[in-house]
C-alpha positions in Angstrom: 88.2 -51.9 -26.6 85.4 -50.4 -28.7 85.1 -53.5 -30.9 84.9 -55.8 -27.9 82.3 -53.5 -26.4 80.2 -53.7 -29.6 80.3 -57.5 -29.6 79.9 -58.1 -25.9 77.7 -55.2 -24.8 80.1 -54.6 -21.9 82.4 -51.6 -21.8 86.1 -52.0 -20.7 85.3 -49.9 -17.7 82.4 -52.1 -16.7 84.6 -55.2 -17.1 87.1 -53.8 -14.7 84.5 -53.3 -12.0 83.5 -57.0 -12.3 87.2 -58.0 -12.0 87.6 -55.9 -8.8 84.5 -57.1 -6.9 84.9 -58.2 -3.3 84.4 -61.0 -2.8 85.7 -61.9 -6.3 83.6 -63.6 -9.0 86.0 -66.5 -8.4 84.9 -66.8 -4.8 81.2 -66.1 -5.5 80.9 -68.9 -8.1 82.6 -71.4 -5.8 86.3 -71.1 -6.7 87.8 -73.9 -8.8 84.9 -76.3 -8.4 82.3 -73.7 -9.3 84.2 -72.5 -12.4 84.9 -76.1 -13.5 81.1 -76.7 -13.3 80.4 -73.5 -15.2 82.8 -74.6 -17.9 81.3 -78.1 -18.1 77.7 -76.8 -18.2 78.6 -74.3 -20.9 80.4 -76.8 -23.2 77.7 -79.4 -22.6 75.3 -77.0 -24.2 77.7 -75.9 -27.0 78.4 -79.5 -28.0 74.8 -80.5 -27.8 73.4 -77.6 -29.8 72.8 -79.0 -33.3 70.4 -76.1 -34.2 73.4 -73.6 -34.4 76.2 -75.5 -36.1 78.2 -72.3 -36.7 78.7 -72.0 -33.0 80.0 -75.6 -32.5 82.3 -75.0 -35.5 84.2 -72.5 -33.4 85.4 -75.4 -31.3 85.8 -77.9 -34.1 89.5 -78.4 -33.3 88.8 -79.5 -29.7 87.0 -82.2 -28.0 84.5 -81.2 -25.4 86.8 -82.4 -22.7 89.7 -80.3 -24.1 87.5 -77.2 -24.4 86.4 -77.6 -20.7 90.0 -78.2 -19.6 91.2 -75.1 -21.5 88.4 -72.7 -20.4 88.3 -73.7 -16.7 91.8 -72.4 -15.8 91.3 -69.3 -17.9 88.1 -68.5 -16.0 89.8 -69.2 -12.6 92.6 -66.7 -13.4 90.4 -64.1 -15.0 87.9 -64.0 -12.1 90.3 -63.6 -9.3 91.7 -67.1 -8.6 95.2 -68.4 -8.8 97.3 -68.2 -12.0 96.4 -71.5 -13.7 96.1 -70.5 -17.3 99.3 -70.7 -19.3 
């Protein structure tokens, strides 16, 4: 927990507050469609960022489409939607 907080700037306790929001983050962002768009926008920026190659190297084993398809169900489940991430 402490290491994650140091890297993210968010404490475990604060992350639990976000997960328990009503309406949930999942609902606030637009459910599956909103989180799919969020994933797409994020990975478009990652894969187009040639000024910071270390960052894109984190995703070197995946195509952009694979990265989006992997992240999207994780975000849905994490932020209060159905259990899509396996």
